[in-house]
N, CA, C, O and the ligand as a Tripos MOL2 file, in Angstrom:
@<TRIPOS>MOLECULE
protein
  245   243    62     0     0
PROTEIN
NO_CHARGES

@<TRIPOS>ATOM
      1 N           0.9930   -1.1050   -0.0890 N.3       1 MET1
      2 CA         -0.0380   -0.0410    0.0120 C.3       1 MET1
      3 C           0.8710    1.1960    0.0730 C.2       1 MET1
      4 O           1.8730    1.2450    0.7860 O.2       1 MET1
      5 N           0.4630    2.1630   -0.7000 N.am      2 LYS2
      6 CA          1.0930    3.3810   -0.8520 C.3       2 LYS2
      7 C           0.9650    4.4170    0.2560 C.2       2 LYS2
      8 O          -0.1020    4.5140    0.8620 O.2       2 LYS2
      9 N           1.9370    5.1450    0.5290 N.am      3 GLU3
     10 CA          1.8850    5.9940    1.7170 C.3       3 GLU3
     11 C           1.5940    7.4370    1.2560 C.2       3 GLU3
     12 O           2.2520    8.1160    0.4680 O.2       3 GLU3
     13 N           0.1850    7.8330    2.0830 N.am      4 VAL4
     14 CA         -0.2260    9.3000    1.5930 C.3       4 VAL4
     15 C          -0.0550   10.2780    2.7310 C.2       4 VAL4
     16 O          -0.3640    9.9010    3.8620 O.2       4 VAL4
     17 N           0.3350   11.3050    2.5690 N.am      5 LEU5
     18 CA          0.5150   12.2920    3.4110 C.3       5 LEU5
     19 C          -0.1830   13.3480    3.4830 C.2       5 LEU5
     20 O          -0.3100   13.9140    2.3980 O.2       5 LEU5
     21 N          -0.7630   13.9050    4.4860 N.am      6 CYS6
     22 CA         -1.7880   14.6410    4.6380 C.3       6 CYS6
     23 C          -1.2520   16.2410    4.1190 C.2       6 CYS6
     24 O          -0.2360   16.7200    4.6220 O.2       6 CYS6
     25 N          -1.9470   16.9040    3.1980 N.am      7 PRO7
     26 CA         -1.4880   18.1660    2.5360 C.3       7 PRO7
     27 C          -1.3010   19.2550    3.5690 C.2       7 PRO7
     28 O          -0.4970   20.1730    3.4030 O.2       7 PRO7
     29 N          -1.9940   19.1400    4.5390 N.am      8 LYS8
     30 CA         -2.1060   20.1270    5.5350 C.3       8 LYS8
     31 C          -0.9610   19.8980    6.6930 C.2       8 LYS8
     32 O          -0.1860   20.7920    7.0330 O.2       8 LYS8
     33 N          -0.9640   18.6470    7.2180 N.am      9 CYS9
     34 CA         -0.0140   18.4070    8.4770 C.3       9 CYS9
     35 C           1.1460   17.7620    7.9660 C.2       9 CYS9
     36 O           2.2040   17.9360    8.5710 O.2       9 CYS9
     37 N           1.1180   16.9610    6.8290 N.am     10 GLY10
     38 CA          2.3380   16.2280    6.3710 C.3      10 GLY10
     39 C           2.5380   14.9970    7.2680 C.2      10 GLY10
     40 O           3.6820   14.6920    7.6030 O.2      10 GLY10
     41 N           1.5730   14.3380    7.6370 N.am     11 ILE11
     42 CA          1.7230   13.3020    8.5090 C.3      11 ILE11
     43 C           1.0000   12.1650    7.8970 C.2      11 ILE11
     44 O           0.1230   12.4850    7.0960 O.2      11 ILE11
     45 N           1.1750   10.9830    8.0950 N.am     12 ARG12
     46 CA          0.7010    9.8180    7.2800 C.3      12 ARG12
     47 C          -0.8580    9.7500    7.6150 C.2      12 ARG12
     48 O          -1.3460    9.9550    8.7270 O.2      12 ARG12
     49 N          -1.5190    9.4390    6.5010 N.am     13 MET13
     50 CA         -2.9980    9.3880    6.5690 C.3      13 MET13
     51 C          -3.4490    8.0640    6.5810 C.2      13 MET13
     52 O          -2.6640    7.2330    6.1240 O.2      13 MET13
     53 N          -4.6850    7.6180    7.0580 N.am     14 GLU14
     54 CA         -5.0750    6.3350    7.4370 C.3      14 GLU14
     55 C          -6.0480    5.8610    6.2540 C.2      14 GLU14
     56 O          -6.9450    6.6080    5.8620 O.2      14 GLU14
     57 N          -5.8480    4.6630    5.7320 N.am     15 PHE15
     58 CA         -6.6350    4.2080    4.7310 C.3      15 PHE15
     59 C          -7.8500    3.5680    5.1770 C.2      15 PHE15
     60 O          -7.7640    2.6100    5.9450 O.2      15 PHE15
     61 N          -9.1560    4.0590    4.7160 N.am     16 MET16
     62 CA        -10.2700    3.6310    5.4570 C.3      16 MET16
     63 C         -11.2590    3.0010    4.3650 C.2      16 MET16
     64 O         -10.8090    2.9240    3.2220 O.2      16 MET16
     65 N         -12.4560    2.5800    4.5810 N.am     17 ALA17
     66 CA        -13.5090    2.2390    3.7530 C.3      17 ALA17
     67 C         -14.6840    2.3750    4.3300 C.2      17 ALA17
     68 O         -14.8100    2.0080    5.4980 O.2      17 ALA17
     69 N         -15.8150    2.9520    3.5930 N.am     18 GLU18
     70 CA        -17.1780    2.9920    4.0610 C.3      18 GLU18
     71 C         -18.0980    2.3250    3.0380 C.2      18 GLU18
     72 O         -17.8220    2.2880    1.8390 O.2      18 GLU18
     73 N         -19.1160    1.8420    3.5260 N.am     19 THR19
     74 CA        -19.9860    1.1030    2.5710 C.3      19 THR19
     75 C         -21.5820    1.8320    2.6360 C.2      19 THR19
     76 O         -21.9330    2.2020    3.7570 O.2      19 THR19
     77 N         -22.3660    2.0090    1.7060 N.am     20 GLU20
     78 CA        -23.5720    2.4720    1.7290 C.3      20 GLU20
     79 C         -24.4900    1.6140    0.7690 C.2      20 GLU20
     80 O         -24.2580    1.4790   -0.4330 O.2      20 GLU20
     81 N         -25.4520    1.1080    1.3710 N.am     21 SER21
     82 CA        -26.4790    0.3030    0.6490 C.3      21 SER21
     83 C         -27.7490    1.1780    0.2610 C.2      21 SER21
     84 O         -28.3320    2.0390    0.9210 O.2      21 SER21
     85 N         -28.0120    0.6560   -1.1010 N.am     22 ASN22
     86 CA        -29.3610    1.3380   -1.6740 C.3      22 ASN22
     87 C         -30.0250    0.3220   -2.2320 C.2      22 ASN22
     88 O         -29.6800   -0.8190   -1.9220 O.2      22 ASN22
     89 N         -31.1470    0.5290   -3.2000 N.am     23 SER23
     90 CA        -32.0080   -0.2410   -3.5880 C.3      23 SER23
     91 C         -31.2480   -1.0030   -4.8730 C.2      23 SER23
     92 O         -31.5350   -2.1480   -5.2210 O.2      23 SER23
     93 N         -30.2850   -0.2140   -5.4840 N.am     24 GLU24
     94 CA        -29.4640   -0.9620   -6.5170 C.3      24 GLU24
     95 C         -28.4460   -2.0840   -6.0630 C.2      24 GLU24
     96 O         -28.1590   -3.0450   -6.7770 O.2      24 GLU24
     97 N         -27.9350   -1.8620   -4.8130 N.am     25 GLY25
     98 CA        -26.7200   -2.7530   -4.3020 C.3      25 GLY25
     99 C         -26.1610   -2.0230   -3.2720 C.2      25 GLY25
    100 O         -26.7860   -1.5110   -2.3430 O.2      25 GLY25
    101 N         -24.8810   -1.9850   -3.4710 N.am     26 ARG26
    102 CA        -24.0260   -1.4930   -2.4130 C.3      26 ARG26
    103 C         -22.8750   -0.6310   -3.1670 C.2      26 ARG26
    104 O         -22.4320   -0.8930   -4.2850 O.2      26 ARG26
    105 N         -22.4630    0.4930   -2.3030 N.am     27 GLU27
    106 CA        -21.4730    1.2810   -2.9010 C.3      27 GLU27
    107 C         -20.4300    1.2630   -1.7630 C.2      27 GLU27
    108 O         -20.7390    1.5530   -0.6070 O.2      27 GLU27
    109 N         -19.0350    0.8700   -2.1810 N.am     28 VAL28
    110 CA        -18.0230    1.0360   -1.2310 C.3      28 VAL28
    111 C         -16.9310    2.1790   -1.6660 C.2      28 VAL28
    112 O         -16.4020    2.3380   -2.7660 O.2      28 VAL28
    113 N         -16.7780    2.8530   -0.5700 N.am     29 ARG29
    114 CA        -15.8120    4.0460   -0.9120 C.3      29 ARG29
    115 C         -14.4080    3.8250   -0.2630 C.2      29 ARG29
    116 O         -14.3230    3.4080    0.8920 O.2      29 ARG29
    117 N         -13.4800    4.0660   -0.9010 N.am     30 TYR30
    118 CA        -11.9730    3.9110   -0.1490 C.3      30 TYR30
    119 C         -11.4450    5.0310   -0.1840 C.2      30 TYR30
    120 O         -11.2840    5.6280   -1.2480 O.2      30 TYR30
    121 N         -11.1000    5.4880    0.9170 N.am     31 PHE31
    122 CA        -10.4670    6.8850    1.0510 C.3      31 PHE31
    123 C          -9.2140    6.9790    2.0750 C.2      31 PHE31
    124 O          -9.0400    5.9830    2.7770 O.2      31 PHE31
    125 N          -8.4370    7.9280    2.2170 N.am     32 TYR32
    126 CA         -7.4950    8.2930    3.1420 C.3      32 TYR32
    127 C          -8.0020    9.4120    3.8030 C.2      32 TYR32
    128 O          -8.4890   10.3670    3.1980 O.2      32 TYR32
    129 N          -7.8830    9.3180    5.3640 N.am     33 ARG33
    130 CA         -8.2020   10.2770    6.1620 C.3      33 ARG33
    131 C          -6.9980   10.5870    7.2270 C.2      33 ARG33
    132 O          -6.3000    9.7460    7.7930 O.2      33 ARG33
    133 N          -6.9320   12.0350    7.3550 N.am     34 CYS34
    134 CA         -5.9480   12.4280    8.3660 C.3      34 CYS34
    135 C          -6.5190   12.1860    9.8290 C.2      34 CYS34
    136 O          -7.6110   12.6450   10.1640 O.2      34 CYS34
    137 N          -5.8360   11.5500   10.5550 N.am     35 PRO35
    138 CA         -5.9990   11.3500   11.9940 C.3      35 PRO35
    139 C          -6.0250   12.7260   12.6840 C.2      35 PRO35
    140 O          -6.9540   12.9730   13.4520 O.2      35 PRO35
    141 N          -5.0740   13.6250   12.4590 N.am     36 ALA36
    142 CA         -5.0540   15.0280   13.1580 C.3      36 ALA36
    143 C          -6.2810   15.9240   12.7460 C.2      36 ALA36
    144 O          -7.1370   16.2670   13.5610 O.2      36 ALA36
    145 N          -6.2980   16.2910   11.3570 N.am     37 CYS37
    146 CA         -7.2260   17.3280   11.0010 C.3      37 CYS37
    147 C          -8.3980   16.7580   10.3750 C.2      37 CYS37
    148 O          -9.2770   17.5760   10.1030 O.2      37 CYS37
    149 N          -8.6280   15.5080   10.0710 N.am     38 GLY38
    150 CA         -9.7920   15.0060    9.5540 C.3      38 GLY38
    151 C          -9.8500   15.1140    7.8620 C.2      38 GLY38
    152 O         -10.7970   14.6320    7.2410 O.2      38 GLY38
    153 N          -8.7880   15.7650    7.2290 N.am     39 ALA39
    154 CA         -8.8400   15.9000    5.7770 C.3      39 ALA39
    155 C          -9.0500   14.5950    5.1560 C.2      39 ALA39
    156 O          -8.6580   13.5600    5.6950 O.2      39 ALA39
    157 N          -9.6840   14.6190    3.9900 N.am     40 ARG40
    158 CA        -10.0260   13.3850    3.4240 C.3      40 ARG40
    159 C          -9.4710   13.5480    1.7570 C.2      40 ARG40
    160 O          -9.4230   14.6090    1.1360 O.2      40 ARG40
    161 N          -9.0870   12.2180    1.2580 N.am     41 ILE41
    162 CA         -8.8450   12.0990    0.0450 C.3      41 ILE41
    163 C          -9.3550   10.5750   -0.5980 C.2      41 ILE41
    164 O          -9.1040    9.4360   -0.2040 O.2      41 ILE41
    165 N         -10.0700   10.9960   -1.6030 N.am     42 ASN42
    166 CA        -10.9500    9.6580   -1.9220 C.3      42 ASN42
    167 C          -9.9770    8.9890   -2.8380 C.2      42 ASN42
    168 O          -9.3140    9.6460   -3.6410 O.2      42 ASN42
    169 N          -9.8950    7.8650   -2.7440 N.am     43 GLU43
    170 CA         -9.0110    6.8010   -3.7480 C.3      43 GLU43
    171 C          -9.8580    6.0000   -4.6080 C.2      43 GLU43
    172 O          -9.4310    5.9700   -5.7620 O.2      43 GLU43
    173 N         -10.9430    5.3290   -4.4090 N.am     44 SER44
    174 CA        -11.6620    4.7730   -5.3150 C.3      44 SER44
    175 C         -13.0120    4.6540   -4.8200 C.2      44 SER44
    176 O         -13.3180    4.7440   -3.6310 O.2      44 SER44
    177 N         -13.9310    4.4160   -5.9280 N.am     45 ILE45
    178 CA        -15.3250    4.0530   -5.3630 C.3      45 ILE45
    179 C         -15.7660    2.8560   -6.1710 C.2      45 ILE45
    180 O         -15.5930    2.8540   -7.3890 O.2      45 ILE45
    181 N         -16.3690    1.7650   -5.5010 N.am     46 MET46
    182 CA        -16.8560    0.7510   -6.2310 C.3      46 MET46
    183 C         -18.2390    0.4280   -5.9450 C.2      46 MET46
    184 O         -18.7240    0.6420   -4.8340 O.2      46 MET46
    185 N         -18.9560   -0.1300   -6.9990 N.am     47 LYS47
    186 CA        -20.2990   -0.2870   -6.8920 C.3      47 LYS47
    187 C         -20.6640   -1.7500   -7.1220 C.2      47 LYS47
    188 O         -20.3260   -2.3310   -8.1530 O.2      47 LYS47
    189 N         -21.3170   -2.3030   -6.2050 N.am     48 ILE48
    190 CA        -21.6540   -3.6550   -6.2660 C.3      48 ILE48
    191 C         -23.2740   -3.7270   -6.4470 C.2      48 ILE48
    192 O         -24.1080   -3.4450   -5.5870 O.2      48 ILE48
    193 N         -23.5210   -4.1940   -7.8420 N.am     49 LEU49
    194 CA        -24.8970   -4.3190   -8.1730 C.3      49 LEU49
    195 C         -25.3710   -5.5280   -8.2630 C.2      49 LEU49
    196 O         -24.6800   -6.3440   -8.8730 O.2      49 LEU49
    197 N         -26.6640   -5.9640   -7.6860 N.am     50 LYS50
    198 CA        -27.1240   -7.2900   -7.5700 C.3      50 LYS50
    199 C         -28.1010   -7.3170   -8.7580 C.2      50 LYS50
    200 O         -29.0030   -6.4800   -8.7700 O.2      50 LYS50
    201 N         -28.0000   -8.1900   -9.7380 N.am     51 LYS51
    202 CA        -28.9140   -8.3570  -10.6810 C.3      51 LYS51
    203 C         -29.4190   -9.6510  -10.9760 C.2      51 LYS51
    204 O         -28.6850  -10.4740  -11.5230 O.2      51 LYS51
    205 N         -30.8180   -9.9710  -10.6170 N.am     52 ASP52
    206 CA        -31.2400  -11.5320  -10.6830 C.3      52 ASP52
    207 C         -30.2490  -12.2210   -9.6230 C.2      52 ASP52
    208 O         -30.2880  -11.8790   -8.4410 O.2      52 ASP52
    209 N         -29.3410  -13.2220  -10.0940 N.am     53 SER53
    210 CA        -28.6490  -13.8930   -9.0810 C.3      53 SER53
    211 C         -27.1680  -13.6110   -9.1700 C.2      53 SER53
    212 O         -26.3160  -14.1390   -8.4550 O.2      53 SER53
    213 N         -26.9130  -12.5630  -10.2940 N.am     54 SER54
    214 CA        -25.5020  -12.2750  -10.4400 C.3      54 SER54
    215 C         -25.0180  -11.0620   -9.7840 C.2      54 SER54
    216 O         -25.9000  -10.2650   -9.4630 O.2      54 SER54
    217 N         -23.8220  -10.7500   -9.5160 N.am     55 VAL55
    218 CA        -23.3250   -9.5700   -8.9040 C.3      55 VAL55
    219 C         -22.4680   -8.9090   -9.8710 C.2      55 VAL55
    220 O         -21.6440   -9.5800  -10.4930 O.2      55 VAL55
    221 N         -22.5850   -7.5900  -10.0700 N.am     56 ILE56
    222 CA        -21.6550   -7.0370  -10.8930 C.3      56 ILE56
    223 C         -21.0690   -5.9880   -9.9880 C.2      56 ILE56
    224 O         -21.7370   -5.3010   -9.2150 O.2      56 ILE56
    225 N         -19.7920   -5.9230  -10.1440 N.am     57 ILE57
    226 CA        -18.8800   -4.9900   -9.5490 C.3      57 ILE57
    227 C         -18.2480   -3.9470  -10.4630 C.2      57 ILE57
    228 O         -17.4760   -4.2680  -11.3670 O.2      57 ILE57
    229 N         -18.6120   -2.6400  -10.1930 N.am     58 LYS58
    230 CA        -18.0370   -1.7060  -11.1940 C.3      58 LYS58
    231 C         -17.1590   -0.6220  -10.3280 C.2      58 LYS58
    232 O         -17.5930   -0.0970   -9.3030 O.2      58 LYS58
    233 N         -15.9780   -0.3850  -10.8350 N.am     59 VAL59
    234 CA        -14.9630    0.5500  -10.2250 C.3      59 VAL59
    235 C         -15.2220    1.7020  -10.9850 C.2      59 VAL59
    236 O         -15.0470    1.6550  -12.2020 O.2      59 VAL59
    237 N         -15.6680    2.8710  -10.3670 N.am     60 LEU60
    238 CA        -15.8310    4.0600  -10.9870 C.3      60 LEU60
    239 C         -14.6260    4.9960  -10.9860 C.2      60 LEU60
    240 O         -14.4900    5.8960  -11.8160 O.2      60 LEU60
    241 N         -13.7390    4.7260   -9.9840 N.am     61 GLN61
    242 CA        -12.6150    5.7480  -10.0300 C.3      61 GLN61
    243 C         -11.3010    5.0770  -10.0710 C.2      61 GLN61
    244 O         -10.2680    5.7450  -10.1120 O.2      61 GLN61
    245 ZN         -4.0310   16.6540    8.5530 Zn       62 ZN62
@<TRIPOS>BOND
     1     1     2 1
     2     2     3 1
     3     3     4 2
     4     3     5 am
     5     5     6 1
     6     6     7 1
     7     7     8 2
     8     7     9 am
     9     9    10 1
    10    10    11 1
    11    11    12 2
    12    11    13 am
    13    13    14 1
    14    14    15 1
    15    15    16 2
    16    15    17 am
    17    17    18 1
    18    18    19 1
    19    19    20 2
    20    19    21 am
    21    21    22 1
    22    22    23 1
    23    23    24 2
    24    23    25 am
    25    25    26 1
    26    26    27 1
    27    27    28 2
    28    27    29 am
    29    29    30 1
    30    30    31 1
    31    31    32 2
    32    31    33 am
    33    33    34 1
    34    34    35 1
    35    35    36 2
    36    35    37 am
    37    37    38 1
    38    38    39 1
    39    39    40 2
    40    39    41 am
    41    41    42 1
    42    42    43 1
    43    43    44 2
    44    43    45 am
    45    45    46 1
    46    46    47 1
    47    47    48 2
    48    47    49 am
    49    49    50 1
    50    50    51 1
    51    51    52 2
    52    51    53 am
    53    53    54 1
    54    54    55 1
    55    55    56 2
    56    55    57 am
    57    57    58 1
    58    58    59 1
    59    59    60 2
    60    59    61 am
    61    61    62 1
    62    62    63 1
    63    63    64 2
    64    63    65 am
    65    65    66 1
    66    66    67 1
    67    67    68 2
    68    67    69 am
    69    69    70 1
    70    70    71 1
    71    71    72 2
    72    71    73 am
    73    73    74 1
    74    74    75 1
    75    75    76 2
    76    75    77 am
    77    77    78 1
    78    78    79 1
    79    79    80 2
    80    79    81 am
    81    81    82 1
    82    82    83 1
    83    83    84 2
    84    83    85 am
    85    85    86 1
    86    86    87 1
    87    87    88 2
    88    87    89 am
    89    89    90 1
    90    90    91 1
    91    91    92 2
    92    91    93 am
    93    93    94 1
    94    94    95 1
    95    95    96 2
    96    95    97 am
    97    97    98 1
    98    98    99 1
    99    99   100 2
   100    99   101 am
   101   101   102 1
   102   102   103 1
   103   103   104 2
   104   103   105 am
   105   105   106 1
   106   106   107 1
   107   107   108 2
   108   107   109 am
   109   109   110 1
   110   110   111 1
   111   111   112 2
   112   111   113 am
   113   113   114 1
   114   114   115 1
   115   115   116 2
   116   115   117 am
   117   117   118 1
   118   118   119 1
   119   119   120 2
   120   119   121 am
   121   121   122 1
   122   122   123 1
   123   123   124 2
   124   123   125 am
   125   125   126 1
   126   126   127 1
   127   127   128 2
   128   127   129 am
   129   129   130 1
   130   130   131 1
   131   131   132 2
   132   131   133 am
   133   133   134 1
   134   134   135 1
   135   135   136 2
   136   135   137 am
   137   137   138 1
   138   138   139 1
   139   139   140 2
   140   139   141 am
   141   141   142 1
   142   142   143 1
   143   143   144 2
   144   143   145 am
   145   145   146 1
   146   146   147 1
   147   147   148 2
   148   147   149 am
   149   149   150 1
   150   150   151 1
   151   151   152 2
   152   151   153 am
   153   153   154 1
   154   154   155 1
   155   155   156 2
   156   155   157 am
   157   157   158 1
   158   158   159 1
   159   159   160 2
   160   159   161 am
   161   161   162 1
   162   162   163 1
   163   163   164 2
   164   163   165 am
   165   165   166 1
   166   166   167 1
   167   167   168 2
   168   167   169 am
   169   169   170 1
   170   170   171 1
   171   171   172 2
   172   171   173 am
   173   173   174 1
   174   174   175 1
   175   175   176 2
   176   175   177 am
   177   177   178 1
   178   178   179 1
   179   179   180 2
   180   179   181 am
   181   181   182 1
   182   182   183 1
   183   183   184 2
   184   183   185 am
   185   185   186 1
   186   186   187 1
   187   187   188 2
   188   187   189 am
   189   189   190 1
   190   190   191 1
   191   191   192 2
   192   191   193 am
   193   193   194 1
   194   194   195 1
   195   195   196 2
   196   195   197 am
   197   197   198 1
   198   198   199 1
   199   199   200 2
   200   199   201 am
   201   201   202 1
   202   202   203 1
   203   203   204 2
   204   203   205 am
   205   205   206 1
   206   206   207 1
   207   207   208 2
   208   207   209 am
   209   209   210 1
   210   210   211 1
   211   211   212 2
   212   211   213 am
   213   213   214 1
   214   214   215 1
   215   215   216 2
   216   215   217 am
   217   217   218 1
   218   218   219 1
   219   219   220 2
   220   219   221 am
   221   221   222 1
   222   222   223 1
   223   223   224 2
   224   223   225 am
   225   225   226 1
   226   226   227 1
   227   227   228 2
   228   227   229 am
   229   229   230 1
   230   230   231 1
   231   231   232 2
   232   231   233 am
   233   233   234 1
   234   234   235 1
   235   235   236 2
   236   235   237 am
   237   237   238 1
   238   238   239 1
   239   239   240 2
   240   239   241 am
   241   241   242 1
   242   242   243 1
   243   243   244 2
@<TRIPOS>SUBSTRUCTURE
     1 MET1         2 RESIDUE 1 A MET
     2 LYS2         6 RESIDUE 1 A LYS
     3 GLU3        10 RESIDUE 1 A GLU
     4 VAL4        14 RESIDUE 1 A VAL
     5 LEU5        18 RESIDUE 1 A LEU
     6 CYS6        22 RESIDUE 1 A CYS
     7 PRO7        26 RESIDUE 1 A PRO
     8 LYS8        30 RESIDUE 1 A LYS
     9 CYS9        34 RESIDUE 1 A CYS
    10 GLY10       38 RESIDUE 1 A GLY
    11 ILE11       42 RESIDUE 1 A ILE
    12 ARG12       46 RESIDUE 1 A ARG
    13 MET13       50 RESIDUE 1 A MET
    14 GLU14       54 RESIDUE 1 A GLU
    15 PHE15       58 RESIDUE 1 A PHE
    16 MET16       62 RESIDUE 1 A MET
    17 ALA17       66 RESIDUE 1 A ALA
    18 GLU18       70 RESIDUE 1 A GLU
    19 THR19       74 RESIDUE 1 A THR
    20 GLU20       78 RESIDUE 1 A GLU
    21 SER21       82 RESIDUE 1 A SER
    22 ASN22       86 RESIDUE 1 A ASN
    23 SER23       90 RESIDUE 1 A SER
    24 GLU24       94 RESIDUE 1 A GLU
    25 GLY25       98 RESIDUE 1 A GLY
    26 ARG26      102 RESIDUE 1 A ARG
    27 GLU27      106 RESIDUE 1 A GLU
    28 VAL28      110 RESIDUE 1 A VAL
    29 ARG29      114 RESIDUE 1 A ARG
    30 TYR30      118 RESIDUE 1 A TYR
    31 PHE31      122 RESIDUE 1 A PHE
    32 TYR32      126 RESIDUE 1 A TYR
    33 ARG33      130 RESIDUE 1 A ARG
    34 CYS34      134 RESIDUE 1 A CYS
    35 PRO35      138 RESIDUE 1 A PRO
    36 ALA36      142 RESIDUE 1 A ALA
    37 CYS37      146 RESIDUE 1 A CYS
    38 GLY38      150 RESIDUE 1 A GLY
    39 ALA39      154 RESIDUE 1 A ALA
    40 ARG40      158 RESIDUE 1 A ARG
    41 ILE41      162 RESIDUE 1 A ILE
    42 ASN42      166 RESIDUE 1 A ASN
    43 GLU43      170 RESIDUE 1 A GLU
    44 SER44      174 RESIDUE 1 A SER
    45 ILE45      178 RESIDUE 1 A ILE
    46 MET46      182 RESIDUE 1 A MET
    47 LYS47      186 RESIDUE 1 A LYS
    48 ILE48      190 RESIDUE 1 A ILE
    49 LEU49      194 RESIDUE 1 A LEU
    50 LYS50      198 RESIDUE 1 A LYS
    51 LYS51      202 RESIDUE 1 A LYS
    52 ASP52      206 RESIDUE 1 A ASP
    53 SER53      210 RESIDUE 1 A SER
    54 SER54      214 RESIDUE 1 A SER
    55 VAL55      218 RESIDUE 1 A VAL
    56 ILE56      222 RESIDUE 1 A ILE
    57 ILE57      226 RESIDUE 1 A ILE
    58 LYS58      230 RESIDUE 1 A LYS
    59 VAL59      234 RESIDUE 1 A VAL
    60 LEU60      238 RESIDUE 1 A LEU
    61 GLN61      242 RESIDUE 1 A GLN
    62 ZN62       245 GROUP 0 **** ****
């Protein structure tokens, strides 16, 4: 995993993920967050769509 430094504080940011469910399926967002000031940098967004019995994974970023 690459190291990302906060643009404000210059310290190492934490890699985190959050998920959100809706009627289409689920969205997973990966991002870096600074533990000191809370600044956030989005890394990627993944959409997991359920269609019938299959699952489609889309990477948006
Ligand atoms: Zn910071």
